[in-house]
C-alpha positions in Angstrom: -178.4 145.1 110.6 -176.7 145.8 114.0 -173.3 146.3 112.5 -174.3 148.4 109.4 -172.4 151.6 109.3 -173.2 155.0 107.8 -170.0 156.2 106.0 -169.5 159.9 106.1 -166.7 161.8 104.4 -164.7 164.1 106.7 -162.5 166.9 105.3 -158.8 166.5 106.2 -157.0 169.5 104.8 -156.4 171.8 101.8 -159.0 172.1 99.0 -162.5 170.9 99.7 -163.0 170.3 96.0 -160.4 167.5 95.9 -161.8 164.1 96.8 -158.4 163.0 98.1 -158.7 165.5 101.0 -161.5 163.5 102.6 -161.4 160.4 104.8 -164.3 158.0 105.4 -165.6 157.8 109.0 -168.0 154.9 109.9 -170.9 155.8 112.1 -172.3 152.8 113.9 -175.8 152.5 115.5 -175.8 153.3 119.2 -178.4 150.6 119.7 -176.1 148.1 118.0 -173.2 149.2 120.3 -175.4 148.7 123.4 -176.7 145.4 122.2 -173.1 144.2 121.6 -172.1 145.2 125.1 -175.0 143.4 126.7 -174.3 140.2 124.8 -170.6 140.4 125.7 -171.5 140.9 129.3 -173.9 137.9 129.3 -171.3 135.7 127.6 -168.5 136.7 129.9 -170.7 136.1 133.0 -171.6 132.6 131.7 -168.0 131.8 131.0 -166.7 133.1 134.3 -169.4 131.4 136.4 -169.0 128.0 134.7 -165.2 128.1 134.8 -165.0 127.8 131.0 -161.9 130.0 130.6 -158.4 128.7 131.0 -155.7 130.9 132.6 -154.1 131.2 129.2 -157.2 132.9 127.6 -156.3 136.5 128.5 -158.5 138.2 125.9 -161.6 137.5 128.0 -160.3 138.3 131.4 -160.1 141.4 133.5 -156.5 142.2 132.4 -157.5 142.4 128.8 -158.3 145.7 127.0 -161.9 147.0 127.2 -164.5 145.8 124.9 -164.0 142.1 125.6 -163.1 142.1 129.3 -165.0 139.9 131.8 
């Protein structure tokens, strides 16, 4: 339910009557995005406070790229 997306066709170029000139865009629920961020923050906080991450697990540390940083 939280990760269900509404797929909307977006026109790319040329004739609007040709289906090949559309690309699908997935629209996700804002509530789902907020919920995912809250859960990620709680998990990261727990892992950091209980020293459950090794130094080799870069994906969940501050140096990692945004959605999964602790």
